[in-house]
C-alpha positions as CSV (number, residue, x, y, z in Angstrom):
1,M,-83.2,-63.6,26.1
2,R,-83.6,-66.1,29.0
3,Y,-84.7,-64.9,32.4
4,L,-84.5,-66.6,35.8
5,L,-86.4,-65.9,39.1
6,V,-83.8,-64.9,41.6
7,L,-83.3,-62.9,44.8
8,P,-86.2,-64.5,46.8
9,L,-85.1,-63.1,50.2
10,I,-83.8,-59.6,49.5
11,G,-87.1,-57.7,49.7
12,L,-88.2,-59.5,52.9
13,S,-84.9,-59.7,54.9
14,L,-82.4,-57.0,54.1
15,L,-85.0,-54.3,53.3
16,N,-87.0,-55.0,56.4
17,S,-84.0,-55.1,58.7
18,L,-82.6,-51.8,57.4
19,A,-86.0,-50.1,57.4
20,H,-86.9,-51.0,60.9
21,G,-83.6,-51.2,62.6
22,D,-83.5,-52.3,66.2
23,K,-86.1,-49.8,67.5
24,G,-89.3,-51.8,67.0
25,H,-91.0,-48.9,65.2
26,D,-94.7,-49.4,64.6
27,D,-97.0,-47.4,62.4
28,D,-94.3,-45.1,60.9
29,E,-92.0,-47.8,59.5
30,A,-90.4,-47.4,56.1
31,E,-91.9,-49.4,53.2
32,S,-90.2,-52.6,52.0
33,I,-90.3,-53.9,48.4
34,D,-90.8,-57.6,47.8
35,L,-88.4,-58.7,45.0
36,S,-89.2,-62.4,45.3
37,A,-91.2,-62.6,42.1
38,V,-89.1,-60.2,40.0
39,S,-87.5,-61.6,36.8
40,V,-83.9,-60.7,36.1
41,P,-81.4,-61.5,33.2
42,E,-79.5,-64.8,33.5
43,H,-76.2,-63.2,32.7
44,P,-76.5,-59.5,33.6
45,T,-73.8,-57.1,32.4
46,Y,-73.0,-53.5,33.2
47,H,-73.5,-52.0,29.7
48,E,-76.7,-53.9,28.8
49,H,-78.5,-54.0,32.1
50,A,-77.0,-51.9,35.0
51,R,-75.7,-48.9,33.1
52,P,-79.0,-47.6,31.8
53,I,-80.4,-47.7,35.3
54,I,-77.3,-46.1,36.9
55,E,-77.0,-43.3,34.3
56,A,-80.7,-42.4,34.5
57,N,-80.8,-42.3,38.3
58,C,-77.3,-41.8,39.8
59,I,-75.1,-39.8,37.6
60,D,-76.8,-36.4,38.2
61,C,-75.6,-36.5,41.8
62,H,-72.5,-38.8,41.4
63,S,-70.6,-36.3,39.2
64,A,-68.1,-33.5,39.7
65,G,-69.6,-30.5,41.5
66,Q,-72.7,-32.2,42.6
67,I,-73.8,-33.4,46.0
68,A,-72.1,-36.8,45.7
69,D,-68.9,-35.7,43.9
70,Y,-67.0,-37.5,46.7
71,A,-67.9,-40.8,45.0
72,P,-68.1,-39.9,41.2
73,F,-69.1,-42.4,38.6
74,T,-66.8,-41.0,35.9
75,S,-66.0,-44.3,34.2
76,A,-67.3,-47.8,34.0
77,E,-64.4,-48.9,36.2
78,D,-65.6,-46.6,39.0
79,V,-69.0,-48.3,38.9
80,L,-67.6,-51.8,38.7
81,W,-65.3,-51.1,41.7
82,A,-68.3,-49.9,43.7
83,A,-70.8,-52.7,42.5
84,Q,-71.4,-54.3,45.9
85,D,-71.7,-50.9,47.6
86,I,-74.2,-49.8,44.9
87,K,-76.2,-53.0,45.5
88,F,-76.3,-52.4,49.2
89,H,-77.6,-48.9,48.9
90,V,-80.3,-49.6,46.3
91,V,-81.6,-52.8,48.0
92,S,-81.8,-51.0,51.3
93,G,-83.7,-48.2,49.8
94,L,-81.0,-45.6,50.8
95,M,-80.2,-44.8,47.2
96,P,-81.4,-43.1,45.1
97,P,-82.5,-40.9,48.1
98,W,-86.3,-40.6,47.9
99,M,-88.0,-40.1,51.3
100,P,-91.7,-40.0,50.5
101,S,-93.8,-43.2,50.6
102,R,-95.9,-44.7,47.9
103,A,-99.0,-43.6,49.7
104,N,-98.0,-40.0,49.0
105,L,-99.8,-37.9,46.3
106,P,-97.7,-38.1,43.1
107,L,-94.6,-35.9,43.3
108,K,-92.3,-34.6,40.6
109,N,-88.8,-35.9,40.3
110,D,-89.5,-39.2,42.0
111,R,-86.1,-40.9,42.2
112,S,-87.1,-44.2,43.7
113,L,-86.3,-47.4,41.7
114,S,-88.8,-50.0,40.7
115,A,-88.5,-53.5,42.1
116,E,-87.3,-54.7,38.7
117,E,-84.5,-52.1,38.6
118,I,-83.4,-53.0,42.1
119,A,-83.4,-56.7,41.3
120,I,-81.3,-56.1,38.2
121,I,-78.6,-54.1,40.1
122,A,-78.4,-56.8,42.8
123,A,-78.2,-59.7,40.3
124,W,-75.5,-57.9,38.3
125,A,-73.4,-57.2,41.4
126,D,-73.8,-60.8,42.8
127,A,-72.9,-62.3,39.4
128,G,-69.5,-60.6,39.5
129,A,-70.3,-57.2,38.0
130,A,-69.5,-58.2,34.5
131,L,-68.7,-55.3,32.1
132,G,-70.2,-56.7,28.9
133,D,-70.1,-55.2,25.4
134,P,-70.5,-51.4,25.2
135,H,-72.5,-51.9,22.0
136,D,-75.2,-53.5,24.1
137,Y,-75.9,-50.2,25.9
138,A,-79.2,-48.4,25.2
139,P,-80.2,-45.4,27.3
140,S,-83.1,-45.9,29.7
141,A,-86.4,-44.5,28.5
142,T,-87.1,-43.4,32.1
143,D,-85.4,-40.2,33.4
144,R,-87.1,-39.5,36.7
145,F,-85.1,-36.6,37.9
146,D,-84.9,-33.3,36.1
147,F,-81.8,-31.7,37.6
148,V,-82.7,-28.0,37.5
149,E,-80.1,-25.4,36.5
150,I,-80.8,-22.0,38.0
151,R,-79.7,-19.0,36.0
152,A,-77.6,-16.6,38.2
153,D,-79.5,-13.3,37.6
154,L,-78.7,-12.3,41.2
155,V,-75.9,-13.7,43.4
156,L,-76.2,-13.1,47.2
157,Q,-72.8,-13.4,48.9
158,L,-71.1,-11.6,51.7
159,E,-68.3,-9.3,50.7
160,E,-66.3,-10.5,53.7
161,P,-66.5,-14.0,55.3
162,Y,-68.4,-14.5,58.5
163,M,-66.7,-16.4,61.3
164,P,-69.3,-18.2,63.5
165,D,-69.5,-17.5,67.1
166,E,-66.7,-19.0,69.2
167,D,-69.0,-19.6,72.2
168,A,-71.8,-21.5,70.5
169,L,-72.3,-24.9,69.0
170,D,-75.3,-23.7,67.0
171,D,-75.0,-20.2,65.6
172,Y,-78.0,-18.5,63.9
173,R,-76.9,-15.5,61.8
174,C,-78.9,-13.3,59.5
175,F,-77.5,-11.4,56.6
176,A,-79.3,-8.7,54.6
177,F,-78.8,-8.2,50.9
178,E,-80.1,-5.2,49.0
179,L,-81.7,-6.2,45.8
180,N,-79.8,-4.9,42.8
181,V,-82.9,-4.5,40.6
182,D,-84.2,-1.3,38.9
183,S,-87.7,-2.6,38.2
184,P,-90.1,-5.1,39.7
185,Q,-89.1,-8.7,39.1
186,F,-90.3,-12.2,39.9
187,I,-88.1,-14.8,41.6
188,T,-88.6,-17.9,39.6
189,G,-85.9,-20.2,41.0
190,Y,-83.1,-20.3,43.5
191,E,-80.2,-22.4,44.7
192,F,-78.2,-22.4,47.9
193,I,-74.5,-23.2,47.6
194,P,-72.9,-23.8,51.0
195,D,-69.3,-22.7,51.4
196,V,-68.5,-25.1,54.3
197,V,-70.9,-28.0,53.9
198,E,-70.1,-29.4,57.4
199,M,-71.4,-26.2,59.1
200,A,-74.5,-25.7,57.0
201,H,-77.6,-26.9,58.9
202,H,-80.4,-25.1,57.2
203,V,-81.2,-21.8,55.5
204,I,-84.4,-19.7,55.3
205,L,-84.9,-16.8,52.9
206,Y,-87.1,-13.8,53.8
207,R,-88.2,-10.8,51.7
208,F,-88.4,-7.5,53.6
209,G,-89.8,-4.1,52.4
210,K,-88.4,-0.6,53.1
211,E,-90.1,-0.5,56.5
212,A,-87.4,-2.9,57.8
213,D,-84.5,-0.8,56.6
214,R,-83.9,1.0,59.9
215,A,-84.0,-2.2,62.0
216,I,-81.6,-3.9,59.6
217,Q,-79.2,-1.0,59.8
218,R,-79.2,-1.0,63.6
219,R,-78.5,-4.7,63.8
220,N,-76.1,-5.3,60.9
221,Y,-72.5,-5.2,62.1
222,A,-73.6,-4.2,65.6
223,D,-71.0,-6.6,67.0
224,G,-68.4,-5.8,64.3
225,R,-69.2,-8.8,62.1
226,P,-71.4,-9.2,59.1
227,G,-75.1,-9.7,60.0
228,W,-76.7,-10.2,63.4
229,S,-77.7,-13.0,65.7
230,C,-81.3,-14.2,64.9
231,Y,-82.6,-17.2,66.8
232,G,-86.2,-17.9,66.0
233,G,-86.8,-16.1,62.6
234,A,-85.1,-13.1,61.2
235,G,-84.8,-11.3,64.5
236,L,-86.8,-8.2,63.3
237,S,-90.0,-6.7,64.5
238,N,-91.3,-6.5,61.0
239,R,-92.6,-9.8,59.7
240,G,-90.9,-10.7,56.4
241,L,-92.3,-13.0,53.7
242,G,-90.7,-16.5,53.6
243,I,-89.7,-17.2,50.0
244,G,-87.8,-20.4,50.3
245,G,-85.2,-22.4,52.2
246,W,-82.6,-25.1,52.1
247,A,-81.6,-28.1,54.2
248,P,-79.0,-30.9,53.6
249,G,-79.8,-32.9,50.4
250,A,-82.1,-30.2,49.0
251,P,-81.6,-29.6,45.2
252,P,-82.0,-26.3,43.4
253,V,-85.6,-25.1,43.3
254,S,-87.5,-24.0,40.2
255,L,-90.9,-22.5,41.0
256,P,-94.0,-23.6,39.1
257,D,-94.4,-22.3,35.6
258,G,-96.3,-19.0,35.5
259,T,-95.6,-18.2,39.2
260,G,-93.0,-16.5,41.3
261,F,-92.2,-14.3,44.3
262,L,-92.5,-10.6,43.5
263,I,-89.6,-8.3,44.5
264,K,-89.2,-4.6,44.0
265,P,-86.4,-2.0,44.0
266,G,-85.5,-1.0,47.6
267,Q,-86.5,-4.3,49.1
268,Q,-84.0,-6.7,50.8
269,I,-83.6,-10.4,51.1
270,V,-82.5,-11.6,54.5
271,V,-80.8,-15.0,54.6
272,Q,-81.0,-16.8,58.0
273,M,-78.1,-19.2,58.3
274,H,-78.0,-21.9,60.9
275,Y,-74.4,-23.0,61.5
276,N,-73.9,-26.3,63.3
277,L,-70.4,-26.1,64.8
278,W,-69.9,-29.5,66.4
279,T,-67.3,-30.6,63.9
280,T,-65.7,-27.5,62.5
281,R,-65.7,-23.7,62.6
282,Q,-64.5,-21.9,59.5
283,P,-65.1,-18.5,57.8
284,D,-68.1,-18.7,55.5
285,R,-69.2,-17.1,52.3
286,S,-72.1,-19.2,51.2
287,Q,-74.0,-18.2,48.1
288,V,-77.7,-17.9,47.1
289,I,-78.2,-18.0,43.3
290,I,-81.5,-16.4,42.2
291,Q,-83.2,-16.6,38.8
292,L,-85.5,-13.7,37.8
293,A,-88.2,-12.9,35.3
294,P,-89.5,-9.3,34.5
295,A,-92.8,-8.3,36.2
296,E,-94.1,-7.6,32.7
297,N,-94.5,-11.4,32.4
298,E,-97.5,-11.0,34.8
299,L,-96.8,-14.2,36.8
300,A,-99.1,-15.3,39.6
301,E,-97.6,-14.3,42.9
302,L,-96.9,-17.2,45.3
303,T,-97.1,-17.3,49.0
304,E,-95.3,-19.7,51.4
305,L,-97.3,-20.8,54.4
306,P,-95.2,-21.7,57.5
307,L,-96.4,-24.6,59.7
308,T,-95.2,-25.4,63.2
309,A,-96.2,-28.0,65.8
310,P,-95.3,-28.6,69.5
311,V,-92.2,-30.7,70.4
312,E,-92.6,-32.6,73.6
313,I,-90.2,-35.5,73.8
314,P,-89.6,-37.4,77.1
315,C,-86.5,-39.3,78.0
316,P,-86.4,-42.9,76.8
317,T,-87.4,-45.8,79.0
318,G,-84.8,-46.4,81.7
319,V,-83.3,-42.9,81.6
320,A,-84.0,-40.7,84.6
321,G,-82.6,-37.6,86.3
322,P,-83.0,-33.8,86.3
323,Q,-82.4,-33.7,82.6
324,C,-85.6,-35.5,82.0
325,E,-87.8,-32.8,83.5
326,R,-89.6,-30.5,81.0
327,E,-88.7,-27.5,83.2
328,A,-85.0,-28.2,82.7
329,A,-85.5,-28.4,78.9
330,V,-87.3,-25.0,78.8
331,K,-84.6,-23.4,81.0
332,R,-81.9,-24.9,78.7
333,V,-83.2,-23.4,75.5
334,A,-83.6,-20.0,77.2
335,E,-80.0,-20.0,78.4
336,L,-78.6,-21.3,75.0
337,Y,-80.5,-19.0,72.7
338,D,-82.5,-16.1,74.1
339,E,-85.3,-15.5,76.6
340,K,-87.9,-15.7,73.9
341,A,-87.0,-19.4,73.4
342,R,-88.3,-20.0,77.0
343,H,-91.9,-19.2,75.8
344,T,-91.9,-21.1,72.5
345,P,-92.9,-24.5,73.8
346,D,-96.0,-23.2,75.6
347,Y,-96.8,-20.8,72.7
348,L,-96.9,-23.7,70.3
349,L,-99.3,-25.6,72.5
350,R,-101.6,-22.6,72.7
351,K,-101.4,-21.9,69.0
352,C,-102.4,-25.5,68.2
353,G,-105.2,-25.5,70.8
354,Q,-103.5,-28.1,72.9
355,S,-102.1,-28.7,76.4
356,L,-99.5,-31.0,77.9
357,E,-102.3,-33.5,78.5
358,D,-102.5,-34.1,74.8
359,Y,-98.9,-35.4,74.9
360,A,-99.2,-37.5,78.1
361,K,-98.9,-40.7,76.1
362,N,-95.6,-39.7,74.4
363,T,-92.7,-42.0,75.2
364,G,-89.0,-41.4,74.5
365,E,-89.0,-44.0,71.8
366,N,-92.2,-42.8,70.2
367,A,-93.0,-39.2,70.7
368,K,-95.3,-37.2,68.4
369,G,-96.3,-33.6,67.8
370,Y,-99.1,-32.4,65.6
371,C,-101.0,-29.3,64.7
372,D,-104.2,-28.6,62.6
373,Y,-104.4,-25.7,60.2
374,P,-108.0,-24.8,59.0
375,I,-108.0,-23.3,55.5
376,A,-109.8,-19.9,55.6
377,S,-109.9,-19.2,51.9
378,P,-109.3,-21.3,48.7
379,L,-105.7,-22.2,47.9
380,T,-103.9,-23.9,45.0
381,V,-101.0,-25.9,46.5
382,F,-97.9,-26.5,44.3
383,G,-95.4,-28.0,46.8
384,V,-94.7,-28.9,50.4
385,S,-91.7,-29.5,52.7
386,G,-90.9,-30.7,56.2
387,H,-88.1,-30.1,58.6
388,M,-86.9,-31.9,61.7
389,H,-83.5,-32.7,63.2
390,E,-81.6,-35.9,64.1
391,L,-84.1,-37.5,66.4
392,G,-86.8,-37.5,63.7
393,R,-88.6,-40.8,62.8
394,S,-91.3,-39.7,60.5
395,F,-93.1,-36.7,59.0
396,R,-96.6,-36.4,57.7
397,L,-98.7,-33.6,56.2
398,E,-102.2,-34.7,55.4
399,L,-105.4,-33.0,54.2
400,N,-108.7,-33.6,56.1
401,P,-107.3,-36.3,58.4
402,G,-109.5,-39.1,59.8
403,G,-112.0,-39.0,56.9
404,D,-112.7,-41.1,53.9
405,E,-111.1,-38.7,51.6
406,T,-107.8,-38.0,53.5
407,L,-104.9,-37.2,51.2
408,L,-101.2,-37.5,52.1
409,L,-99.5,-34.4,50.7
410,L,-96.2,-35.5,52.2
411,D,-95.6,-38.8,53.9
412,I,-92.0,-39.6,55.0
413,P,-92.1,-42.8,57.0
414,R,-88.3,-43.0,57.5
415,W,-86.9,-39.6,58.3
416,D,-83.3,-38.8,57.3
417,F,-81.9,-35.5,58.5
418,H,-79.4,-35.6,55.6
419,W,-82.0,-35.7,52.9
420,Q,-84.5,-32.9,53.2
421,G,-86.1,-30.8,50.6
422,H,-89.0,-29.2,48.9
423,Y,-91.4,-31.5,47.0
424,D,-93.5,-30.4,44.1
425,L,-96.9,-32.0,43.4
426,V,-97.4,-33.5,39.9
427,E,-100.8,-31.9,39.8
428,P,-101.6,-28.8,41.8
429,L,-104.1,-29.4,44.6
430,Q,-107.1,-27.3,45.2
431,L,-108.0,-26.6,48.9
432,S,-111.3,-25.1,49.8
433,S,-112.5,-23.1,52.8
434,G,-113.1,-25.4,55.7
435,D,-110.4,-28.0,54.7
436,V,-107.9,-28.8,57.3
437,L,-104.2,-29.5,57.0
438,R,-102.6,-31.6,59.8
439,M,-98.8,-31.8,60.2
440,T,-97.5,-34.6,62.4
441,C,-93.9,-35.3,63.4
442,A,-92.5,-38.3,65.3
443,W,-89.2,-38.7,67.1
444,D,-87.1,-41.4,68.8
445,N,-85.1,-40.0,71.7
446,S,-83.2,-43.2,72.1
447,L,-81.2,-42.1,69.0
448,S,-79.6,-39.4,71.2
449,D,-76.2,-40.0,72.7
450,A,-77.2,-38.1,75.8
451,P,-81.0,-38.3,76.1
452,R,-82.9,-35.6,77.9
453,Y,-86.4,-34.0,77.7
454,V,-86.5,-32.2,74.4
455,V,-88.6,-29.2,73.5
456,W,-88.6,-26.9,70.5
457,G,-85.1,-25.5,70.1
458,E,-82.8,-23.9,67.6
459,G,-79.9,-26.3,67.8
460,T,-79.1,-29.5,65.9
461,N,-79.3,-31.3,69.2
462,D,-82.8,-29.8,69.8
463,E,-85.8,-30.6,67.7
464,M,-88.4,-28.9,65.5
465,C,-91.6,-29.8,63.8
466,F,-91.7,-27.4,60.8
467,G,-93.2,-27.4,57.4
468,T,-94.1,-25.1,54.5
469,V,-96.8,-25.1,51.9
470,L,-96.1,-23.3,48.6
471,A,-99.4,-22.0,47.3
472,L,-101.4,-19.5,45.3
473,K,-104.2,-17.7,47.0
474,Q,-107.4,-17.6,44.9
């Protein structure tokens, strides 16, 4: 077969322009892929060249019942009709959605395409998206993404729908579910299925023991509706164990082989739902699907370490007024959520051993927050995640920063609120006493339609710097 060298400008022009935008971002820019030296077929066709790539990397999401079922690839005609759109999204790096950089430690289910695969898709679309002979099709040897199916051993769902608060644009609501188990079990996987996708901002799952029963009973239905208001955690004096979460774009989660979260009869799972109500307000009966294994399997019990860092985001250059004062931002979150929210910004500074002077160089266009977490006892890390909102630019979780042996556990140079999730390491990472984890978030306040000083807040129009580490204590 004859090959030609084509697409000399795609990697340098379109990828760079889309990655950097008009903001002039510096050290947190998304990576670009140089396609200038990639060989592609002279006469690419769908069945021989594009189809193996698309079926191995796109169909799992672009099919009925999956996250991209609004644009299903159910036939060759569907794909041919969308050829130029597919080209745009793969060349720009927007699809398949894979946020971590190539500097990251190897992660499971890496959906990013190679330079050769991107060049083939682009050449096929530019050559007229020829169909070709179906007999030329051969499945790709590469299947990067293992689309997990979670067995529904437990289904957590409200008996009656919850109607979000009429007076809020961001409603945090907690729902308690008694565990219908008659013996100890291990949670080995879970999936969140939103009922109203437009309202679902994020979800956090907590496990509570019997000591929380009385507090849950007092709060549940106290205002005549299922659950209770719970800004900033589960809203209970007892501290539950975080056992997972969900954000837009997150797939089902299968926990590492041989591990799980232990649950026992009489315990409850509290589901904290963040409803964002800017576009719609509807009754909700979202589901959490849970997969179990008997405790007799003697799995290793996992723990989830929560990480938080300060959020101190000034107004962009040229924007001034009372809304740009930190005092106004703190007052705002207290009025919108609860009085405890007033103290959160200063608490985060103290917890991380910092002061406002550490953020004096933040600008609206390039604001950062960070926090160091010394490791007190050995850990085996299986997976990591990060969470920010719509002003996010980049997210980074690194081990022993600033040294010769710094490792990037999670490096997302181009943050996208709509594609968040948990990432599993290909090889578990051993952390020793004395190691340090540093989480760093970066934001661009010029992305806001109404810029103001931003501190840690619960709403979509506020910001967070939050992460988790899924680990096994030694």
